[in-house]
N, C-alpha and C positions, 0 to 999 in steps of 0.2 A: 637366041643362042641355041645351038643344038644340044640335046640332052647328053650327047657324047662328050661334050667339053669337060664336064665334071669328072669324067673317067680317065681323062688323059694323064699319063704319068709324068711326073717331074723327073726327068732322067738325071739331071745333076744331083738332085737330092738323093735319089736311089743309089747312085754310084759313089756317093760320098758319105753314106751312112750304112751301118751294118744291118742286114736283113733281120726282121723279127723272128723269134723262134716259132716254128710251126706247132700248132695245137692239135695233137693227134688224140681224138676221142677213143679210137681204137688204132692200133698200129697201121698207119697208112690212110685211115679215114679221118680227114681233117674236120674241125668244127666249121660249119657253114657250107659243107659240101654234101653230096648225095652218094650213098653206097647201096649195094644190094646183097642180100643173102639168098642164094639159089639152092633149092632142095626139092627132091621128090616128096610126095605126101607121105606122112607117117614116120619119117626118120627122126623127128624131134626138133624141127626148126623153131617152133613156138616156145618150147622149153628152153632152148639155147638162148633165144632172144630175151626171155624173161630172166634168165640167169645173168646175162650181160647187163640188163637194165638194173637189176637188184644190186649187182656188184658196184656199178658206177654210182648208184644212189647212196650206197653205204660207204663208198670210198675204200673198197677192198679189192685185192687183186682179182682179175678176171681169169678164171680157169688156171689157177696156179701161176698167174703172171703172163701166160701165153698171149693174152689179148689186152693186157693193161696198156692204156695210152700214156701220154706224156704228162698228164696232170692227174694224179691219183686221188685228189681231194674229192669229197662227196659232191655230187652234182645232181641237178634236177633231170629226171627222165620221164618221158611220156610214152606209154605203150598203148597203141590203138589196135586192139585184137578183134578183128572183124568176125572171126569164126568161133570165138570162145564165149560160152555163157559164164556168168559169175561163179557158179558152183564149181566149175572145172578150174577156173583161175584160183579159187580158194585152195583147192588141192595142190595145184602147181606151186603156189607160194609157200605152202608148208614144206614141200620137198626142197625148194630152193633155199629157204631159210635154214633147213637142217644142213644142207651142203655148205652154206656160208659159215655156220657155226663150227663145222668140222674143219674148215680151212683156217680158223682162227687159232693161234697158239694160246693154249690155256685160257679159254674165254671165261673171264670172271663175270659176276653178276652185273657189275658196272658196264663191262664191255657189251654184254648182251642187251642191256638197256639202251646203250648208245646205238647199237645196231637197229633196234626197234625204232628209236627216235629218228634215225637217218632215213629209214625206209618209209616211215610215216610222213616225214616232212618233204622228202625229195621224189618219191615214186608215185606217179599218177597213172593208174591203169584204167582203161576204159574197155570192158568186155562188151562188144557191139553185136553179138549174135542176136539177130532179130531186130536190130536197130541200125542196119548198114547205111540207110539213107541219111543218117545224121552227119556223116563225114564223107563227102563225095567231091572228087576233083572235077566238077563241072564248071560252069561259068558264073556261079553265084558269088557276087562280091561280098555280100553280107556274111554268107557262110564261111568264106575264106577269112574274113576279118575275125570271126569267132575262133577259127582254128589258130590263127596267128596269136591271138590273145592267150589261148590255151597253152601254147607251146613256148611263149616268150620266156627267155632265160634258161631254157633247157639245154643240156649238153647233148642229149640224144633224144630223137623222136623216132619211133618205130611204127611202120604201117605193115600189118600182117593179116592177109596176104594182099598184094597189089591188086589182084583181080576184083576184089570187093570194093575198091575205092574209085572205080571208073567204069564206063560203059563202052570204051573204045575197042577197036579191032586190034588185038595184040600182034597180028601178022602184018599190020600196016605200019611202015616205017614213019610216015609223017605223023600218024596218030600217036605212036609211042614216043617219038621225039618231043611232041608237044606235052605229053604227060610228064616226061622227065623234066622238061622246062618248068612245069608247075611245081614239082618237088624242089627244084633248084631255087625257085623264087621263095618257097617256104624256108629253105635253109638259109638263104640270104636275109630274109626279113626277121628271122628269129635268132640267127647266130648258131643254131644247133646243127649237129650232124644228123642227117635224115637217112634212116636205114629202111630200105624196102625189102620185104620178103616176097619171093616169087617162086613159082614152081619150075622144076627142071623139065627140059624137053625129053621126049621118049627116047631119042637116040643116046643121050648121055646116061640115061638110066639103064639101058640094055647093054651098053659097051663099057660101063664103069669109068666113064671119063670125068671123074670128079675134079681133076686138076685142070680141065680145059675152060677157057674163058667163056666160050659160046655154048654154055650148058643150059641157058635159060629158055623157057618156052616162048614161042612167038618169034618175031623178027629180032635182028641183032641190035636194034636201036637202043634197047635198055642197057645192054652191056657196053655199047659204044658211048652212051651218054653219061653213065655213072662214072665216078672217079675211083671207085673201090668196089671190088666184088669178092665175096667169099662163097664157096660151094660146100654144102653139107651133103654127104652121100654115104652109102653103105661101104663097108670095108671088104675088099676083095680077099680071096684066099692067099694070094701072093703077099699082099700087105699084112695080112694076119700072121703069116709065117715070120715076116720081118719083125713084127712087134710082139711075137710070142703069144698070140691069141689062139686058144683052142678052137677048132672048127665048130665044135658044138656050141660055142658061145658067141658066134659071129654076130647074131642079131642084137647083142648087147653093146656093140661098138659101132661108131661112125667115124668118118674121116672129115677133117675140115681143111680145105685148101683155099688159098687166096690168089687166084690166077690173075687178078688185075689189081695192081697197087701203083697208081700214077705218081705217088709222092715219096715212096720208099722202095728199097729193093724187094725181091721176092722172098717168100717165107717157105720153110720146110712144111711138109704135110704134118698136121697135128691129128692124133687119134684120141678120141674121147670115149669113155666108158659110161654107159647109162645105168643108173641104179635100178635094180630090178622092179621095185614097187613104185617109186616116184618118177623115174625117168630123168632125174637130175644128172648132169654130166660132170665128170671129173677127168683131168688129164691122165692119159695112159701112154707109157708106163708111169707109175708113181715115181716121185722124186727119188733118185738114188738107185733106180732099177734100170739098167741099160737095156735098150732093145737089141735084138740079135743083129750082128753085123751082116751086111749083104752087099751085093754089087749095087752101084748107084742106079736109081730109077731114071727113066727118061726125063729130060728137062720138061718142065711144065710150059704150057702155052701162055704167053703173056698177053694181057690186054693192050690195046693201043691207046695212046693219049689222044 
């Protein structure tokens, strides 16, 4: 019997039963699917990914609720950080923990102990600087089996950055499609949402096209293959004016766009403010502070299904 037989849908059953609720780990990023975070170097993508991971592990709102999924309960998160040494992650975690504490309403001693317990029990971080060969999407079946066991039961698995986990040509469509297929297999085998961090291309960095789907470096196969994509990029002077950001403070702010969301509608641009010392991000403007009214910006470029 063909392996496809087990995948054939029972049309009568489907049309006579209500569909199950979709499990959004992040808005638009479903459990068991692959997404990407695209950003130029140095804007804070690793810090943002660490904040997302910590919030999910603790069961707390992500960036003031802007990225909270459909199930806010604490869940397992695996962060594979290929460029980070343990000492840097140590500093980042202190900054993230402080931001989480500030987001909690009147954090009592008991709540702070619960936060620590959730992070200890649900957050698995692997700083792989100098150990990149330990996780590699080659052809090793044994290595892949170890990775599946590591990520089993996770709601979110993060690979940061993609370039450190493969040796393929990122300008080759067939190569990048095969790499996306391997991440999709991992998402299927673990049930987790898999989020890949990848660098932006030079054109998007120079033109400020943070809202465009094809902002990633290399061929378009990554954007075509993933089901969800967010772009983290610097704030332009035009956007700064709309959000009442002084020009002298532009470097402390970044914009987050979601140009590809296959399973939900499009989202408005989100602006994040980076703490001066830790780099931890918070939603801007703060709750209750309206941004300056302006003419609507041009519609964003949507990704294709």
